[in-house]
N, C-alpha and C positions, 0 to 999 in steps of 0.2 A: 360446552357448544354441543351441540343439536348436527351433528353431520347427513345424519335422515336424510331432509332437507332441501341439501343441496348439490348443483348437476353439474359435474365439474368434465368440461372438452379437456384434453389430453393429447396436445397435438405429436405426431407419430412423426419423425426425425429422424425415422429408421435406425433410431439410436436404444441401448440397456437403457440411459435413466430414462427416456416416455414410458421404455415396461415399466421397472420402478417406484417410479409414481401414480399411475398410471391404475397399480398391485399395491401401492400403500393405501390409493384412498377409494377403494375395492376393501378392502381391508377396514379404516376403521369407518364405514356406514358408513360412506359418502355415491352418489352416483355419479359412477365416470362412464366418461366414455375419448373409446381414442381415435380421434380423426383425421384425417391425410393432412397432408401441409400444403398441397394441393387446392385449399381451401377459400372461398376467397370469405373477404369479411360479411356480407351480409349475409351470406349461407351461414353459416358462425352464430352471426346472429339471428338468424331463422329455427334454431333449438334453443334459446335460449338458457346460458348458461349462468350461472351463479356463479364461475372462473375460468 
């Protein structure tokens, strides 16, 4: 599986687990972006995530 073309958004709920997921995605080579849990659905969709 080629993860380098994936753009993954990690929702920051102010816990440790979201940071672990973010780090794991980066370590696997995926583009990972941590975003606020206050973003609207439209704002998330504007970022065109793959997951």
